[in-house]
C-alpha positions, 0 to 999 in steps of 0.5 A: 404414182399419183402426183398431188398439187401442193396448195398455194400458201396465201401471202399478204393481200395487197390493197388495190391501187387507189383510183387516180381521181375518185369521184366524191359522193354528193354528200361529201362535196361542200356546198357553196359558201354563204354570199357575204355581199348579200349578208353585209348589204342586208345587215346594213340596210336593216341595222342603220335605221333600226339603231337610229329608231331604237336609240335616238328617234323614239323615247322608249322606257329603258327597261323595255329598250333593254329587253329589245336590245337583249333580244337583238343580241340573242338573235344575232347569235342565232344568225351566226349559229344558223350560218354555221349549221346550214353546211353541216345539215346539208350533208345529212339531208343529202345522205337521206336523199332529201335533195332537188334539182333547180328546174329554172336552170334545166339544160345547164350544168347547174341544173344537174346539181343535187341541191339539199332540200328542207334546210328550213328545219335549221332556221326553225330549230335555231329560232326556237332555241333563241326564243326560249333562251331569251325567255329564260333570261329576260321574261319573269315567270309571273308575266301575264304574257308568258302563257301566250308566249309559250303557246305561240312557240308551241304553235310555231314548233308544231308547224315546223314539224308538220312542214318537215313531214310535208317535205318528207312525205309530200302531202297532198294540197287538200291536206296542206290547207288543214295543217296550219289550222291544227298547228294554230290550236295551242295559241287559240286555246291559250289566247286570253286577249280581247276579242273586240274590234274597234269600229271605223269612225264613219260607221260608229253611228251604226254599230257603236264604238266596238263589237265583241266577236267572241269565238268568231274572232278566234276563228278569224285568227285561225283563218289568218294563220292558214292564209299566212302560212299557205300564202308564203308557200305558194308565192315561190318558185325562184331562188331567194323569193321565199326567204326574201319576202319573209325578210321584207315583211318581217322588217316591216313588222319590226318597224311597225312595232317600234313605231307603235311602242314609241308613239304610245304611253299605254304599258299594256299596248307597248308590251303587246308590241314588245312581245311581237318584237321578241319573235320577229327579231330572231325570225329576221336574223335566222332567215337572213342566214338562210337567205345568204345560201338561198340567193341565186344561184342557190346552194340550198332549198328552203322546203315547205318547212321554212315557208310554213314556219315563216308564215305561222311565225308572222301570223302569231306575231300579228295576233299577239301584237293585235295588228292583223289588219296591218299584217294583211296589207303587208301581205298584199303581194301574197293576197294578189298571188292567191287571188290569181292562183284561186282558179287553178287551186280550186280545180276550175283551170288545170293546175300543173305540179310546178307552176314555174316559168319556162327557162331558156338555157341558151339565153338564161332568161325566164319566160312567163306562162299562163299559170296564175302566179305573180311570178308569171304575171310579172314576166308577162308584164315586164318581159323576159328576165333572168331569175335574179332580176325577177326576184329583185323586182318581186322583192322591191314590189313587196317593199313598196306594198309595205311602205304603202301600208305605212302611208295608208296608216298615216293618212287614215290616222284620226279619221278611220280609227 
């Protein structure tokens, strides 16, 4: 007789007991919060002189003053929105493996942390939304400046897209140089302003009072966009430097525009500088929100998206406000960094992928290398420093160069032009 074994009746499946301390995924771990000490300090340093200049020092027509203040309120809302969106966006970029490691902290626990990359996309989007909302509420549809204003926004939007593509695809350097010239096309095609330059007074007897450059002036504007965009991109490598230099230069641009509006009675001249303000105030506000996360130790990386966006925005602001010469003096550290980098960028000298200083995990200090960057030059000149100390030194140098520009304009007024 064959004995058959009865099949076991399946009972209820019991879930496996949870692990006592499950390790959360990197994208589920919240990033370090905004550094409120940095936020409060920066806002006080900007807001106090700004309020004094706008409301008390300069006699600005009420309608123009009202537009500037409305733009400031919209920019402040953009700051709050950026501050709220950066932690949210960080989770999404980590899920898509858009992260990096802080090379300047290699060998320490912070050097092994996955830092979300390309958070400049948040700043760019909020900036565009702020600028468009302000345009809808405050700029009349029949304004003569509307076409150029929209073209400027189109160029900035194009640059944000190309910057994010670069972060994702890691575009070669030769192609990167062409991206800003492509993004600047909407503004160059829509530009209807003057193409003349005022000749310095010492040279008037040789060339006349002004020269109409025609298409050469537009070529110059395109080259200015290429320079500003790439200059911000290559003067980088330490926490807070990319955003910090943008904030310092943008504040200098804002101060210059307010001074020019307050010192002029020409409505068209005032309007040109006002439209420059309408773009630079949202840039400052949204960049400050990112700066509070990017300051050392950095919770997020800005990526090429931000550097391209910031450089293009400041180039557009200089073009619309007709002060490209002043803008280039504001960019003095970036010009020096570019000149020092030229032998490596041109392939004359070997150029490594990351031209960063050497980090000593024992002391936590950076040592300058022979690479031609302002970061390494400052370390060779002033000795080994911590990353935060080096960033502060470079930003102070940036501010000194901007102040020198104002002094230069003051002593040359009436003689040079």
